[in-house]
N, C-alpha and C positions, 0 to 999 in steps of 0.2 A: 314269383317266389321260387326259391330253391326247392326242388322236389325232395331233397334229403333232410329238410328241416323237420324236427319232431313237432308234434302237436303242442308239447309243453313250451318249446322254444317260441313257436308262433304265438302262443297265448301271452307269453311275457312281452313279446314285441307289440302285439295288438293292444294289450291291457297292462302296460308297465306299472309295476309297484314301486313305491318310494320315489316318485318323481318330485323334484323341487329342491329346496335347500332348507337345512336346519337353521332356525333363527339363532343367532349368536353361537355358532358352532365351537366346540372345544377342539376340534381338529378338522382340517380340510386338506384335500389334495387334488391336483389337476395334472393330467397327463395327456399329451397329444402324441399320437403314434407317428413316428417319422416315416413309417413304411406306407401307410394308407390314409393318414390324416384324421382318423377318428379322434374325437376329443371327449374325455370323461372327467367330470368333477364330482367328487364325493364330499359331503359334509357330515360330520358326526357330532352327536351329543353323547358324552361319556359320563357315566355316573358310577362311582365306586369301582373304577377300572373295568366297567362293562359298557358295551355299546348299547345305549338306551334307544337311540334313534339314528338312522342313517338315511340320507336322501341323495339322489343323483340328478345330474344334468348331463346329457350325452348328445353329441352330434356325431352320427356314425351310421354304420350299416345295420341291418337286421340283427346280426349276431352280437354286435357291440351293445346295442340297446337292450336286447334280451338278457345278455350276460349281466349288465348293470342292474337290471330289474331283479334278476334272480339273486344277485349278490346282496341286495338290500334285505332280502328275506333270510339269507344265510347268515349275515353278519349280526343281525339284531339279537341281542342277548349274550353274545360272545364276550369273553374277556378281550382286552387289547391284544394280549399274547396269542390267544386263539385266532383272533381276526388276522393278525400278521402271519399266522401259520396256514391260513386258507390258501389253497392252491388253485391253479387253473383247472385241474382235474375235478376239484370240488364243484366249481361253477359249471363245467361241462356236464357233470353227472346230474346236477340240479336241473339242467335243461334237457335231460334225457338224450344227451349226445349233441355233438356239433360235427358237421362234415369236416374231415381232415383238412381240406383246402381252406376252410374258414376258421380253424382253431386259433390262428394268429389274431383274429379279431376279438377273441375273448380274453387274450392275455392282458389287455389294457386294465382289466378289473384288478388283478393282483398287483400290478404296477402302481395303480392309483391308491389302493389300500396301503401299500408300503410308503408311498409319498405322503399320505395323510397321517398315518399312525407310527411311522418308523421312528420319529423323534419325539413321540408323545411320552411325556413323563407325568405320571399321576401326582398331583400335589399332595402334601402331607395331610390335607383335609379329608382325603379319601374320595374325592370326586373324580 
């Protein structure tokens, strides 16, 4: 393992949160990194314009998996607009830092959130 990985990052990698898929998701996104091949899929349950549940599937390196895990915790409870405003810096901060050389591996999270929620329109029913 990389000696610069924080204990928080390693905990998210070893004990990932939010693994799996939301049944009958309201939104979903999948991104494959053209640079290094990491693949992330996020599925969302949206209720009253808020993220009620989010789950992930990731094939990638330690940082990509840890970032996806941390993102599920960050995203839960946010409005769709707040989720779309989440940045790579937010994910890196939640992991107590990512070595500069590996930051590109965490970028897949914000890209996938935008892919999933960028076109999300809340129906008039309020869900």
